[in-house]
C-alpha positions as CSV (number, residue, x, y, z in Angstrom):
1,M,12.0,-31.0,-35.0
2,S,8.7,-32.6,-34.3
3,E,7.9,-36.1,-35.5
4,P,5.2,-34.9,-37.9
5,E,7.6,-32.4,-39.4
6,R,10.4,-35.0,-39.7
7,Q,7.9,-37.4,-41.4
8,R,6.9,-34.7,-43.9
9,H,10.6,-34.1,-44.8
10,V,11.2,-37.8,-45.2
11,R,8.2,-38.0,-47.6
12,E,9.7,-35.1,-49.6
13,L,13.0,-36.9,-49.7
14,M,11.5,-40.1,-50.9
15,K,9.5,-38.3,-53.6
16,A,12.6,-36.5,-54.7
17,R,14.5,-39.8,-55.0
18,R,11.8,-41.3,-57.1
19,D,11.9,-38.2,-59.3
20,V,15.7,-38.7,-59.7
21,K,15.1,-42.3,-60.8
22,A,12.4,-41.2,-63.3
23,A,14.5,-38.4,-64.7
24,K,17.4,-40.8,-65.2
25,A,15.1,-43.2,-67.0
26,S,13.8,-40.5,-69.3
27,G,17.1,-38.9,-70.0
28,D,15.8,-35.5,-69.0
29,D,18.8,-33.6,-67.7
30,D,16.8,-30.6,-66.5
31,A,14.5,-32.8,-64.5
32,L,17.4,-34.7,-63.1
33,R,19.0,-31.4,-61.9
34,E,15.8,-30.3,-60.3
35,A,15.2,-33.7,-58.6
36,R,18.7,-33.8,-57.2
37,D,18.3,-30.3,-55.9
38,A,15.1,-31.4,-54.2
39,V,17.0,-34.4,-52.6
40,N,19.6,-32.0,-51.3
41,K,17.1,-29.6,-49.9
42,A,15.2,-32.4,-48.1
43,K,18.4,-33.8,-46.7
44,I,19.3,-30.3,-45.4
45,K,15.9,-30.0,-43.7
46,L,16.5,-33.4,-42.1
47,G,19.9,-32.3,-40.8
48,E,21.8,-34.8,-43.0
49,R,23.7,-32.0,-44.8
50,G,25.0,-28.7,-43.7
51,P,27.3,-27.7,-40.9
52,T,28.7,-30.6,-38.9
53,W,27.5,-31.1,-35.3
54,W,30.9,-31.8,-33.9
55,G,32.2,-28.3,-34.6
56,D,35.0,-28.7,-37.1
57,D,34.4,-29.2,-40.8
58,I,37.8,-30.9,-41.4
59,D,37.5,-34.3,-43.2
60,H,39.9,-36.7,-41.7
61,N,38.5,-39.8,-43.5
62,R,41.2,-39.8,-46.1
63,K,44.1,-39.8,-43.6
64,L,45.7,-42.7,-41.8
65,V,44.7,-42.5,-38.2
66,Q,48.3,-42.0,-37.0
67,N,48.4,-38.9,-39.2
68,S,45.2,-37.4,-37.8
69,P,44.2,-35.6,-34.6
70,Y,42.9,-39.0,-33.4
71,A,46.3,-40.7,-33.3
72,D,46.6,-40.5,-29.5
73,W,43.1,-41.9,-29.0
74,W,43.9,-44.8,-31.5
75,E,47.1,-45.7,-29.7
76,A,45.4,-45.7,-26.3
77,R,42.7,-48.2,-27.4
């Protein structure tokens, strides 16, 4: 992605976040859903959401390291 394109997506994300704040303040549930959807779309465009880059989509964050595929690496440190 080019730098100008990235900056455009960042601006979209920041606007969407401001819209979330405004919708929360106003209590408008429909506007809040729309704003959160816009945040999600901007994050996807920026590569912050979607398929993982490391190839597996398994979340090992809620496991003890010794109970994860990283146990051998951890022990070797």
